Backbone as CSV, one residue per row, in Angstrom:
resi,resn,N_x,N_y,N_z,CA_x,CA_y,CA_z,C_x,C_y,C_z
1,MET,14.841,-9.739,179.552,14.850,-11.140,180.575,16.018,-11.197,181.409
2,ARG,15.615,-11.381,182.337,16.852,-11.810,183.157,17.986,-13.174,182.399
3,PRO,19.210,-12.838,182.978,20.263,-13.609,182.397,19.788,-15.148,182.668
4,GLU,19.551,-15.530,184.136,19.506,-16.606,184.398,18.263,-17.233,183.706
5,PHE,17.213,-16.515,183.120,16.425,-17.242,182.521,16.717,-17.632,181.039
6,LYS,17.372,-16.400,180.609,17.605,-16.783,178.936,18.874,-18.167,178.986
7,TYR,19.652,-18.384,180.123,20.518,-19.334,180.036,19.817,-20.298,180.533
8,GLY,18.995,-20.446,181.279,18.074,-21.756,181.587,17.435,-21.984,180.523
9,LEU,16.496,-21.169,179.727,16.222,-21.873,178.275,17.223,-22.116,177.239
10,ILE,18.236,-21.930,177.370,19.098,-22.352,176.511,19.689,-23.549,176.591
11,ILE,19.645,-24.086,178.236,20.142,-25.056,178.843,18.891,-26.087,178.593
12,GLY,17.713,-25.807,178.551,16.683,-26.649,178.554,16.576,-27.280,177.282
13,VAL,16.345,-26.260,176.313,16.349,-26.408,174.987,17.357,-27.305,174.299
14,GLY,18.640,-26.982,174.815,20.018,-27.408,174.046,20.002,-28.676,174.538
15,LEU,19.650,-29.370,176.055,19.757,-30.579,176.182,18.456,-31.228,175.495
16,GLY,17.059,-30.794,175.848,15.974,-31.287,174.776,16.465,-31.821,173.784
17,LEU,16.956,-31.084,172.727,17.274,-31.245,171.326,18.527,-32.616,171.346
18,TRP,19.612,-32.092,172.213,20.387,-33.403,172.134,19.723,-34.949,172.732
19,LEU,18.934,-34.987,173.653,18.216,-36.083,173.912,17.338,-36.560,172.733
20,PHE,16.760,-35.597,172.184,16.043,-36.216,170.792,16.829,-36.839,169.762
21,LEU,17.950,-36.143,169.348,18.965,-36.659,168.742,19.490,-37.700,168.905
22,GLU,19.667,-37.994,170.376,20.072,-39.284,170.627,19.127,-40.224,170.621
23,HIS,18.052,-39.792,170.694,16.880,-41.015,170.874,16.520,-41.165,169.288
24,SER,16.698,-40.319,168.380,16.397,-40.577,167.030,17.438,-41.109,166.314
25,LEU,18.882,-41.361,167.098,19.676,-41.782,166.082,19.912,-43.461,167.017
26,GLY,19.217,-43.691,167.766,18.936,-45.333,168.595,20.231,-45.099,169.529
27,LEU,20.547,-44.312,170.128,21.626,-44.267,171.354,21.363,-44.470,172.238
28,HIS,19.987,-44.715,172.663,19.520,-45.151,173.925,18.951,-46.560,174.056
29,ILE,18.901,-47.406,172.587,18.425,-48.925,172.346,19.493,-49.557,171.705
30,ALA,19.617,-49.253,170.362,20.349,-50.326,169.331,21.780,-50.198,169.725
31,HIS,22.244,-48.793,169.762,23.945,-48.377,170.183,24.389,-47.559,171.566
32,GLN,23.302,-48.711,172.613,23.678,-48.199,174.020,25.384,-47.607,174.462
33,ASN,26.404,-48.405,173.879,27.343,-48.271,174.072,27.731,-46.854,173.630
34,ILE,27.452,-46.265,172.415,27.807,-44.955,172.216,27.069,-43.936,172.836
35,GLY,25.687,-44.251,172.960,24.814,-43.319,174.321,25.608,-42.997,175.162
36,VAL,26.144,-43.912,176.014,26.970,-43.658,177.178,27.703,-42.495,177.034
37,TRP,28.650,-42.493,176.333,29.491,-41.222,175.452,28.790,-40.167,175.598
38,THR,27.729,-40.157,174.459,26.955,-38.969,174.172,26.307,-38.572,175.526
39,GLY,26.107,-38.916,176.099,25.436,-38.746,177.407,26.216,-37.757,178.475
40,TYR,27.687,-38.252,178.314,28.878,-37.307,179.158,28.909,-36.347,178.447
41,LEU,29.149,-36.317,177.296,29.082,-34.997,175.980,28.062,-34.137,176.271
42,SER,27.106,-34.676,176.707,25.948,-33.270,176.800,25.834,-32.577,177.616
43,ASN,26.645,-32.927,178.931,27.182,-31.779,179.650,28.033,-30.724,179.221
44,LEU,28.254,-30.551,177.964,28.995,-29.640,177.184,27.972,-28.348,177.255
45,VAL,26.903,-28.805,177.101,25.452,-27.852,176.709,25.548,-26.717,178.244
46,PRO,25.423,-27.587,179.116,24.848,-26.749,180.351,26.036,-26.006,180.845
47,THR,27.589,-26.565,180.563,28.736,-25.814,180.963,29.283,-24.959,180.353
48,THR,28.932,-24.889,179.016,28.977,-23.689,177.965,28.103,-22.578,178.639
49,ALA,26.660,-22.998,178.586,25.904,-22.033,178.885,26.148,-21.330,180.350
50,LEU,26.259,-21.891,181.255,26.992,-21.337,182.729,27.861,-20.429,182.492
51,PHE,28.964,-21.159,182.023,30.162,-20.334,181.698,29.598,-18.425,180.875
52,LEU,29.074,-19.118,179.927,28.734,-17.849,179.374,27.561,-16.885,180.157
53,LEU,26.717,-17.372,180.753,26.023,-16.701,181.792,26.970,-16.009,183.071
54,LEU,27.851,-16.748,183.325,28.380,-16.099,184.510,29.419,-14.876,184.141
55,ARG,30.129,-15.250,183.176,31.210,-14.226,182.204,30.353,-12.917,182.054
56,GLN,28.699,-12.851,181.833,28.179,-12.033,181.522,27.717,-11.234,182.820
57,LYS,27.434,-11.769,184.153,27.240,-11.549,185.237,27.959,-11.210,185.502
58,GLN,29.281,-11.096,185.770,30.764,-10.575,185.936,30.948,-9.443,185.401
59,LEU,30.864,-9.349,184.030,31.162,-7.884,183.219,30.070,-6.789,183.619
60,ARG,28.669,-7.669,183.952,27.971,-6.154,184.245,27.639,-6.088,185.870
61,ALA,28.767,-6.832,186.691,28.670,-6.554,187.936,28.583,-5.002,188.150
62,THR,27.639,-4.393,189.094,27.767,-2.747,189.204,29.047,-2.661,189.902
63,ASP,29.196,-3.394,191.215,30.075,-2.612,192.351,31.259,-3.603,191.717
64,HIS,31.692,-3.904,190.776,32.911,-4.614,190.357,33.170,-5.677,191.070
65,ARG,32.146,-6.762,192.099,32.621,-7.733,192.610,31.586,-8.673,192.116
66,PHE,32.135,-9.959,192.113,31.462,-10.923,191.648,31.880,-12.030,192.372
67,THR,31.139,-12.842,193.436,31.648,-13.322,194.125,31.010,-15.125,193.760
68,PRO,31.818,-16.328,194.249,31.627,-17.661,194.011,29.908,-17.736,194.440
69,GLY,29.470,-16.876,195.907,28.269,-17.629,196.195,27.393,-16.892,195.238
70,GLN,27.397,-15.471,194.539,26.672,-15.023,193.272,26.364,-15.757,192.292
71,ALA,27.666,-16.417,191.770,27.695,-17.429,190.589,27.137,-18.688,190.991
72,ILE,27.051,-19.242,192.202,26.579,-20.540,192.657,24.596,-20.380,192.810
73,VAL,24.314,-19.348,192.774,23.026,-19.004,193.273,22.589,-18.687,191.345
74,SER,23.181,-18.205,190.515,22.943,-17.632,189.540,22.724,-18.912,188.503
75,GLY,23.876,-20.067,188.693,23.925,-21.096,188.317,23.163,-22.117,188.455
76,MET,22.671,-22.091,189.724,21.512,-23.199,190.217,20.153,-22.625,189.605
77,LEU,19.993,-21.563,189.545,18.808,-21.045,189.086,18.676,-21.333,187.896
78,ALA,19.968,-20.959,186.659,19.671,-21.324,185.163,19.612,-22.683,185.110
79,SER,20.272,-23.628,185.925,20.344,-25.184,185.994,19.046,-25.650,186.242
80,PHE,18.066,-25.023,187.268,16.991,-25.717,187.630,16.064,-25.260,186.528
81,LEU,16.084,-24.177,185.810,15.137,-23.762,184.755,15.337,-25.115,183.711
82,GLY,16.634,-24.756,183.109,16.916,-25.617,182.250,16.453,-27.456,182.392
83,ALA,16.688,-27.718,183.645,16.326,-28.883,184.380,14.520,-29.094,183.923
84,MET,14.062,-28.169,184.461,12.618,-28.429,184.479,12.301,-28.537,182.993
85,ILE,12.994,-27.493,182.258,12.507,-27.852,180.673,12.920,-29.356,180.255
86,VAL,13.863,-30.022,180.731,14.189,-31.255,180.206,13.615,-32.575,180.881
87,PHE,12.917,-32.241,182.200,11.891,-32.987,182.924,11.046,-32.976,181.971
88,VAL,10.229,-31.893,181.343,8.919,-31.870,180.251,9.080,-32.619,179.289
89,PHE,10.186,-32.557,178.656,10.658,-33.322,177.599,10.390,-34.515,177.889
90,GLN,11.500,-35.169,178.548,11.445,-36.422,178.956,10.070,-36.979,179.567
91,MET,9.487,-36.424,180.100,7.858,-36.719,180.214,7.270,-37.317,179.144
92,ALA,7.589,-36.149,178.357,6.454,-35.886,176.796,7.066,-37.376,175.909
93,TYR,8.300,-37.164,176.150,8.918,-38.464,175.152,8.403,-39.886,175.657
94,ASN,8.651,-40.214,176.917,8.421,-41.122,177.739,6.714,-41.341,177.489
95,ARG,5.873,-40.634,177.287,4.747,-40.857,177.548,4.103,-40.786,175.733
96,TRP,4.660,-39.659,175.067,3.929,-39.530,173.646,4.565,-40.014,172.621
97,ILE,5.848,-39.488,172.532,6.630,-39.536,171.251,7.260,-40.851,171.141
98,GLY,7.715,-41.520,172.027,8.472,-42.769,172.095,8.183,-43.870,173.379
99,PRO,6.981,-43.875,173.478,6.755,-44.595,174.392,7.180,-46.096,174.794
100,ASP,7.621,-46.563,173.778,7.894,-48.237,173.633,9.729,-48.132,174.151
101,TRP,10.359,-46.895,174.023,12.091,-46.774,174.154,12.359,-47.581,175.479
102,ILE,11.285,-47.634,176.526,11.952,-48.060,177.723,11.981,-49.754,177.901
103,ASP,10.875,-50.181,177.139,10.987,-51.513,176.794,11.977,-51.972,176.102
104,ASN,12.056,-51.212,174.832,13.183,-51.744,173.833,14.791,-51.867,174.553
105,ALA,14.790,-50.733,175.327,16.154,-50.526,176.129,16.724,-51.425,176.702
106,LEU,15.311,-51.674,177.706,15.511,-52.601,178.764,15.714,-54.285,177.944
107,ALA,15.165,-54.659,176.919,15.349,-55.835,176.326,16.972,-55.939,175.724
108,VAL,17.479,-55.225,174.831,18.796,-55.212,174.933,19.515,-55.023,176.351
109,LYS,19.246,-54.418,177.353,20.041,-54.235,178.547,19.967,-55.966,178.945
110,VAL,18.980,-56.485,179.049,18.596,-57.607,179.803,19.737,-59.066,178.941
111,ALA,19.182,-58.640,177.632,20.114,-59.602,176.933,21.822,-59.640,177.352
112,VAL,22.116,-58.347,177.059,23.687,-58.168,177.738,23.915,-58.880,179.097
113,LEU,23.045,-58.275,179.905,23.192,-59.040,181.108,23.149,-60.577,181.484
114,ARG,22.110,-61.368,180.742,22.380,-62.681,180.454,23.394,-63.276,179.976
115,ALA,23.716,-62.723,178.445,25.276,-62.925,177.987,26.119,-63.014,178.852
116,HIS,26.133,-62.230,180.107,27.499,-62.051,180.677,27.156,-62.993,182.039
117,GLU,26.120,-63.548,181.939,25.489,-65.010,182.872,25.501,-64.120,184.604
118,ILE,24.610,-62.773,184.185,24.045,-62.183,185.729,22.960,-62.977,186.022
119,SER,22.917,-62.861,187.424,21.934,-63.767,188.134,20.662,-62.894,187.553
120,GLU,19.339,-63.721,187.413,18.197,-63.360,187.365,17.706,-62.487,188.474
121,ASP,18.065,-62.640,189.649,17.743,-61.675,190.865,18.427,-60.245,190.428
122,ALA,19.744,-60.176,190.052,20.458,-58.993,189.750,19.669,-58.523,188.518
123,ILE,19.087,-59.151,187.827,18.244,-58.449,186.205,16.905,-57.714,186.520
124,ARG,16.630,-58.346,187.666,15.165,-57.932,187.840,15.717,-56.585,188.727
125,ARG,16.414,-56.615,189.577,16.620,-55.543,190.171,17.204,-54.305,189.498
126,ALA,18.125,-54.724,188.206,18.386,-53.668,187.183,17.134,-53.244,186.004
127,ILE,16.168,-54.199,186.069,15.407,-53.684,185.355,14.407,-52.651,186.272
128,THR,13.982,-52.973,187.662,13.366,-51.881,188.374,13.913,-50.844,188.417
129,LEU,15.088,-50.716,188.962,15.744,-49.370,188.785,15.786,-48.570,187.817
130,PHE,15.962,-49.148,186.484,15.590,-48.444,185.246,14.568,-47.940,185.046
131,ARG,13.207,-48.728,185.398,11.907,-48.380,185.080,11.540,-46.993,186.097
132,GLN,12.427,-47.491,187.484,11.980,-46.126,188.432,12.768,-44.969,188.247
133,ALA,14.127,-45.211,187.785,15.020,-43.701,187.238,13.987,-43.022,186.142
134,ASN,13.197,-43.971,185.026,12.398,-43.219,184.223,10.870,-42.965,184.262
135,SER,10.606,-42.987,185.668,9.295,-42.863,186.114,9.449,-41.078,186.566
136,PRO,8.334,-40.751,186.374,8.147,-39.177,187.265,9.053,-38.572,188.053
137,VAL,8.685,-39.450,189.450,9.668,-39.506,190.718,11.126,-39.288,190.533
138,GLY,11.259,-40.586,189.565,12.737,-41.070,189.411,13.365,-39.666,188.225
139,LEU,12.675,-38.781,187.520,12.966,-38.121,186.411,13.597,-36.862,186.837
140,ILE,12.594,-36.389,188.177,12.600,-35.286,189.185,14.106,-35.359,190.031
141,ILE,14.404,-36.832,190.391,15.358,-36.506,190.947,16.543,-36.755,190.065
142,GLY,16.633,-37.430,189.037,17.527,-37.548,187.879,18.070,-36.776,187.507
143,THR,16.991,-35.678,187.382,16.832,-34.752,186.156,16.916,-33.412,186.882
144,VAL,16.203,-33.216,187.463,15.992,-31.920,188.073,16.920,-31.469,189.704
145,ILE,16.779,-32.369,190.369,17.942,-32.117,191.487,19.191,-32.417,191.128
146,ASN,19.486,-33.652,190.437,21.039,-33.879,190.162,21.793,-32.461,188.739
147,GLN,20.609,-32.074,187.972,21.152,-30.986,187.172,21.169,-29.715,188.050
148,THR,20.448,-29.710,188.721,20.581,-28.227,189.746,21.768,-28.067,190.419
149,VAL,21.754,-29.201,191.494,22.935,-29.228,192.063,24.742,-29.221,191.464
150,THR,24.323,-29.966,190.251,25.633,-30.294,189.374,25.836,-28.532,188.662
151,GLY,24.895,-28.071,188.627,25.032,-26.496,187.833,25.747,-25.637,188.791
152,GLY,25.414,-25.996,190.260,25.627,-24.893,191.355,27.413,-25.479,191.682
153,ILE,27.485,-26.681,191.468,29.032,-27.146,191.456,29.682,-26.508,190.327
154,ILE,29.386,-26.700,189.036,30.026,-26.034,187.865,30.408,-24.791,188.090
155,SER,29.242,-24.175,188.542,29.245,-22.523,188.501,30.377,-22.233,189.546
156,ALA,30.370,-22.786,190.262,31.306,-22.652,191.694,32.769,-22.424,190.887
157,ALA,33.198,-23.527,190.161,34.498,-24.068,189.808,34.349,-22.629,188.493
158,ILE,33.437,-22.490,187.796,33.656,-21.347,186.666,33.911,-20.205,187.243
159,ALA,33.300,-19.846,188.573,33.488,-18.509,188.904,34.919,-18.358,189.689
160,VAL,35.466,-19.471,189.915,36.769,-19.287,190.788,37.699,-18.934,189.527
161,LEU,37.529,-19.739,188.660,38.378,-19.398,187.358,38.038,-18.160,186.680
162,LEU,36.869,-17.388,186.686,36.750,-16.085,186.275,37.197,-14.917,187.097
163,ILE,36.961,-15.252,188.431,37.781,-14.476,189.184,39.111,-14.363,189.441
164,ARG,39.652,-15.464,189.210,41.284,-15.785,189.139,41.819,-15.012,187.604
165,GLN,40.902,-15.035,186.715,41.455,-14.451,185.469,41.184,-13.018,185.693
166,LYS,40.287,-12.411,186.338,39.798,-11.070,186.384,40.972,-10.685,187.177
167,LYS,41.348,-11.014,188.427,42.636,-10.899,188.914,43.879,-10.426,188.735
168,ILE,44.400,-11.627,188.052,45.423,-11.668,187.017,45.671,-10.484,186.055
169,THR,44.410,-10.265,185.022,43.960,-9.415,184.662,44.138,-7.862,184.914
170,THR,43.829,-7.810,186.190,43.347,-6.295,187.028,45.184,-6.319,187.754
171,GLU,45.874,-7.100,187.711,47.192,-7.155,188.446,48.304,-6.677,187.041
172,ASN,48.266,-7.265,185.848,48.915,-6.894,184.748,48.615,-5.521,184.492
173,THR,47.192,-5.091,184.208,46.893,-3.850,184.256,47.521,-2.670,184.683
174,GLU,47.587,-3.101,186.559,48.016,-2.039,187.193,49.514,-1.895,187.250
175,TYR,50.214,-3.041,186.722,51.832,-3.426,186.607,52.195,-2.253,185.413
176,THR,51.219,-2.645,184.268,51.661,-1.970,183.131,51.591,-0.329,183.125
177,GLU,50.641,0.177,184.006,50.276,1.319,184.323,51.262,2.206,185.246
178,LYS,52.046,1.111,186.255,53.158,1.758,186.988,54.771,1.689,185.848
179,ILE,54.486,1.128,185.134,55.749,0.848,184.206,55.687,2.293,183.730
180,ARG,54.776,2.812,183.232,54.408,4.071,182.179,54.816,5.141,182.877
């Protein structure tokens, strides 16, 4: 199995389980303030998987050349595959596992907005945006496209770090050999 597929599966299944745990703990309804932070922490799953993927690709590079371009392509492919798995999970959750979560989450959000005396027009726009974000098209944009592009950006940063680390290690090895 290609490493991109392996790590794409890890990303998708890992994020799917993370989301399921968040929903099970009520972090998208009753404890939305905590859910915001766990949403940010969920980025550790793809970042860790991409780091492991790119480190493996660097170590196995036959010509000992590992470019940021190669890293970005590998990272985006793994991220896309992971995002597709997350998309399917979210669609299944919205449709069959917890179809009422969107309405319940909106009830809490609307109550908070009204408590802060937000206009009814702004509340209706927030409701519309939330429903659109959780529609199939919204999930494709918000999950698949966003996660794929983010995976490419994270991969570029990781590649620079790995290449810089390899260069430093190589220079240290060459210096040590000259001293001997």
